[in-house]
C-alpha positions in Angstrom: 79.4 107.8 60.3 75.6 108.0 60.6 73.7 106.9 57.5 71.5 109.4 55.7 68.4 107.5 56.7 69.4 107.5 60.3 70.1 111.3 60.3 66.7 111.9 58.7 65.0 109.7 61.4 66.7 111.6 64.2 65.8 115.0 62.7 62.2 114.0 62.2 61.9 113.1 65.8 63.2 116.5 66.8 61.2 118.6 64.4 57.6 118.7 63.2 56.6 118.6 59.6 55.0 122.0 59.8 57.7 124.6 60.4 60.5 122.7 62.2 59.1 123.2 65.7 60.9 120.9 68.2 58.8 118.1 69.6 59.9 119.1 73.1 58.5 122.6 72.6 55.2 121.1 71.2 54.8 118.8 74.2 55.7 121.6 76.6 53.1 124.0 75.0 50.4 121.3 74.9 48.2 121.1 78.0 46.3 117.8 78.4 42.8 118.2 79.6 41.9 114.5 80.1 40.4 113.6 83.4 42.6 110.9 85.0 41.2 110.5 88.6 38.6 108.0 87.5 39.2 105.6 90.4 38.7 108.3 93.1 35.6 109.6 91.3 34.2 106.1 91.0 34.7 105.6 94.8 33.0 109.0 95.6 30.1 108.2 93.3 29.6 104.8 94.9 29.8 106.2 98.5 27.7 109.3 98.1 25.0 107.7 95.9 24.5 104.8 98.3 24.8 107.2 101.3 22.1 109.5 100.0 19.8 106.7 98.9 19.9 103.9 101.6 19.4 106.1 104.7 16.8 108.1 102.8 14.8 105.0 102.0 15.2 103.7 105.6 14.0 107.0 107.1 11.1 107.2 104.7 10.1 103.6 105.5 10.3 104.2 109.3 8.3 107.4 108.9 5.6 105.4 107.1 5.4 103.2 110.2 4.7 106.3 112.4 7.9 106.0 114.4 9.1 109.0 116.4 11.9 111.2 114.9 14.5 110.3 117.5 14.1 106.6 116.8 14.4 107.2 113.0 17.5 109.3 113.7 19.0 106.7 115.9 18.3 103.9 113.4 19.6 106.1 110.6 22.9 107.0 112.2 23.4 103.3 113.1 22.8 102.4 109.5 25.2 105.1 108.3 27.9 103.8 110.5 27.4 100.2 109.6 27.0 101.0 105.9 30.2 103.1 105.8 32.1 100.2 107.4 30.6 97.7 105.0 31.1 99.8 101.9 34.6 100.7 102.9 35.5 97.1 103.5 34.0 96.1 100.1 36.1 98.8 98.4 39.2 97.5 100.1 38.6 93.9 99.2 37.8 94.8 95.6 41.0 96.9 95.2 43.1 94.2 97.0 41.7 91.5 94.7 42.6 93.6 91.7 46.2 94.1 92.9 46.6 90.4 93.7 45.3 89.5 90.2 47.8 91.9 88.6 50.7 90.3 90.5 49.7 86.8 89.6 49.5 87.7 85.9 52.7 89.6 86.1 54.5 86.6 87.5 52.9 84.3 84.9 53.9 86.6 82.0 57.4 86.9 83.4 57.8 83.2 83.4 56.5 82.9 79.8 59.0 85.5 78.6 61.8 83.4 80.1 60.4 80.1 79.0 59.1 80.9 75.5 60.6 84.2 74.4 60.0 83.6 70.6 56.3 83.0 71.2 56.0 86.1 73.3 57.9 88.1 70.7 55.5 86.8 68.1 52.6 88.1 70.3 54.2 91.5 70.3 54.3 91.4 66.5 50.6 90.4 66.4 49.6 93.2 68.7 51.4 95.8 66.7 50.1 94.5 63.4 46.6 95.2 64.7 47.5 98.9 64.8 48.3 98.8 61.1 52.1 98.4 61.3 53.9 96.3 58.7 56.6 93.7 59.5 59.4 96.0 58.5 58.0 98.7 60.8 57.3 96.6 63.9 60.4 94.4 63.6 62.8 97.0 65.2 60.3 97.5 68.0 60.1 93.8 68.8 63.9 93.6 68.8 64.2 96.6 71.0 61.7 95.2 73.5 63.5 91.8 73.6 66.7 93.7 74.7 64.8 95.3 77.6 63.0 92.6 79.6 61.3 95.1 82.0 59.8 97.1 79.2 58.9 93.9 77.4 57.0 92.7 80.5 55.2 96.0 81.0 54.3 96.1 77.3 52.7 92.6 77.5 50.8 93.4 80.7 49.3 96.5 79.2 48.7 95.6 75.5 48.2 91.8 75.7 46.4 91.5 79.0 44.9 95.0 79.2 46.1 95.4 82.9 47.4 98.6 84.4 49.7 98.4 87.4 47.6 99.3 90.4 48.7 101.9 93.0 50.0 100.1 96.1 47.9 102.4 98.3 44.8 101.9 96.2 43.1 99.5 98.6 43.3 101.7 101.7 42.5 104.9 99.7 39.4 103.2 98.2 38.2 102.0 101.5 38.6 105.5 103.1 37.1 107.4 100.2 34.0 105.2 100.0 33.4 105.1 103.7 33.8 108.9 104.1 31.6 109.5 101.0 28.9 107.2 102.4 28.9 109.1 105.7 28.7 112.5 104.0 25.8 111.3 101.8 24.1 109.5 104.7 23.9 112.4 107.0 21.9 114.6 104.5 18.6 112.8 104.6 18.8 112.5 108.4 19.3 116.2 109.2 15.6 117.1 109.2 15.0 114.5 111.9 17.4 116.3 114.2 15.4 119.5 114.1 11.8 118.4 113.5 10.3 116.1 116.2 7.3 115.0 114.1 8.3 112.2 111.9 5.9 113.0 109.1 6.9 116.6 108.8 10.6 115.6 109.1 10.0 113.1 106.3 8.7 115.8 103.9 11.7 118.0 104.7 14.0 115.1 104.2 12.5 114.4 100.8 13.1 118.0 99.7 16.7 118.1 101.1 17.7 114.7 99.7 16.2 115.3 96.3 18.0 118.6 96.1 21.3 116.9 97.2 20.7 114.1 94.6 20.1 116.6 91.8 23.3 118.5 92.8 25.3 115.3 93.1 24.0 113.9 89.9 24.9 117.1 88.1 28.4 117.2 89.4 28.8 113.5 88.7 27.7 114.0 85.1 30.1 116.9 84.7 33.1 114.9 85.9 32.3 111.7 84.1 31.5 113.3 80.8 27.8 112.6 80.8 25.1 115.2 80.2 25.0 116.9 83.7 21.2 117.7 83.6 20.3 114.1 82.5 22.6 112.7 85.1 21.0 114.9 87.8 17.5 113.7 86.8 18.5 110.0 86.7 20.2 110.2 90.1 17.2 111.9 91.8 14.7 109.5 90.1 16.5 106.5 91.5 16.6 107.9 95.0 12.9 108.8 94.8 11.9 105.4 93.6 13.9 103.7 96.4 12.4 105.9 99.2 8.9 105.5 97.7 9.2 101.7 97.7 10.5 101.7 101.3 7.6 104.0 102.4 5.0 101.9 100.6 6.4 98.7 102.1 6.3 100.1 105.6 2.7 101.2 105.2 1.7 97.8 103.8 3.3 96.0 106.8 1.6 98.5 109.2 -1.7 97.9 107.6 -1.4 94.2 107.8 
């Protein structure tokens, strides 16, 4: 027969304290609104922000040197291609290194669970105690995890080491996302040079188009990352403006010397 305490525990899991609503119904009715695609957003931010800023600064610098528009366009497109490859490769290597690090730590933690299980169990108790649980509360949890080695291993990876299992496709997805985002951003400041043959006029048009794109991108970035969209838009545009102004001033200084 089930003890009275056990029957109460089972019942408490199935009903809420306010009206006896089942936990399954509560979970079904609750819609989570957390944003979980942080890795993809990070890659897009890296790619687009660099794509808008670097070719923009390059084009402004070459315009300051009184170079014809077609040369600026050629150099800009070459930079966009090289930059996309470089940035994509960097994203791939970063994600691959993260996955390799996780697997090394996973193997090390698995060996420790086998070699020193009591020590690892004591670490579970220490982790749970930091959340305010008393020994009589976390004791059953520790015992349950010891009976399930896979759950034990995943618990230690997440709560002891703070490591989340990476997506096996993360490296290739990161490389592709960053590279494509860089190309999309890089084309924007170069568009005026396609239609305007005079470099100086094309530069002013590029400034307007790129700053508008930076403001829009910064606003969208702020919306998705939880920052104040307007402030994010201003900061993003300011960084791009400073970069292009520095490149333009440097080109003028070199030309003057």
